[in-house]
C-alpha positions in Angstrom: -32.2 -84.3 -17.7 -30.7 -85.2 -14.5 -27.3 -84.4 -12.8 -27.7 -88.4 -11.5 -27.6 -89.6 -15.3 -24.6 -87.4 -16.3 -22.6 -89.0 -13.0 -22.8 -92.0 -14.5 -21.2 -91.1 -17.9 -17.9 -90.7 -18.8 -16.1 -87.6 -19.8 -15.9 -88.0 -23.3 -20.2 -88.8 -24.0 -20.1 -85.2 -21.4 -18.1 -84.2 -23.6 -20.3 -84.2 -26.9 -23.3 -83.6 -25.0 -22.2 -80.3 -25.2 -20.8 -79.7 -28.0 -24.8 -81.3 -29.1 -26.1 -78.9 -26.2 -23.6 -76.1 -27.7 -26.1 -76.9 -30.9 -28.9 -76.6 -30.0 -29.1 -73.7 -28.3 -27.2 -72.1 -31.5 -29.8 -73.4 -33.4 -32.6 -72.2 -31.0 -30.7 -68.4 -31.7 -31.0 -68.6 -34.8 -34.9 -69.4 -34.9 -35.1 -67.0 -32.1 -34.2 -64.0 -34.7 -35.5 -64.8 -37.5 -39.0 -65.0 -35.9 -39.6 -68.8 -36.0 -39.5 -70.4 -32.5 -41.9 -71.9 -31.7 -41.1 -73.2 -28.0 -39.4 -70.2 -26.7 -39.1 -72.6 -22.9 -36.6 -74.5 -25.0 -34.5 -71.9 -24.7 -34.5 -72.0 -20.9 -33.9 -75.4 -20.9 -30.9 -76.1 -23.1 -29.6 -73.0 -21.6 -29.4 -75.5 -18.0 -28.9 -78.6 -19.2 -25.1 -77.3 -20.9 -24.9 -75.9 -17.5 -25.8 -79.0 -15.6 -23.1 -80.3 -18.3 -20.4 -78.3 -17.0 -20.9 -78.5 -13.6 -20.8 -82.7 -13.8 -17.1 -82.1 -15.9 -15.6 -80.0 -13.7 -16.6 -82.7 -10.1 -15.2 -85.5 -12.6 -11.8 -82.9 -13.1 -12.0 -81.9 -9.6 -11.8 -85.8 -8.4 -9.6 -86.8 -11.1 -6.7 -83.8 -9.8 -7.4 -84.9 -5.6 -7.1 -87.8 -6.5 
């Protein structure tokens, strides 16, 4: 996931994607707890994607408030 791709999306699309990423992060944590996690690097990728989406949402909110 690229930050430039995220900036082209609407805030509603970003919120939907954030919900999906948080669900995936929950499932990955659950798999880790039950020793069923195959790809441990995916946890890091999802966590960073959540941060990217939140950052872009905050940027959009900041620019909307400034206008």
